[in-house]
Steps between C-alpha positions, in 0.01 A plus 500: 500500500406683819145627535465827685161520669559838661272767356436871543165600651328807352229691688331425829666483839813326372560730202863492390599197704605157379337171593571132436199403290589141427406576140127507584261718298323623817693594813329580827678689775340501845522836676315566826260210445401601146611341173652734243507357148761558232465363146789422263524721193678443171740785576840479662700733723835643384672204668289253292293390800123479446260773613188423705222762513288558809149358462344601830435381851260231621409356837635146541147360531359691205226763532423697809137523622356846445748577224400240246331163484756261657352201318566666165866575573782257433736466792874522470658185351788535745260534796310191382823303475598609851162394640364840600149370444214723407209417279484600138 
């Protein structure tokens, strides 16, 4: 049985596009140095592909000084895996 990991993104900067999610529950798309998060839903598109809702944008290293407490913000899992550093 073939597994289709292509999903439809709903909301945010990639609204209406498709993306290879690899079946992950959380997908992060980097756009202009910021991480945009999409979360898998239980709903499906008309073509039976899963839908991922937009969950917001975060800086790769977590919080930004002056906006919020950087130490209290969790950085992007993708940014951590790619070694973008930052303290959190």
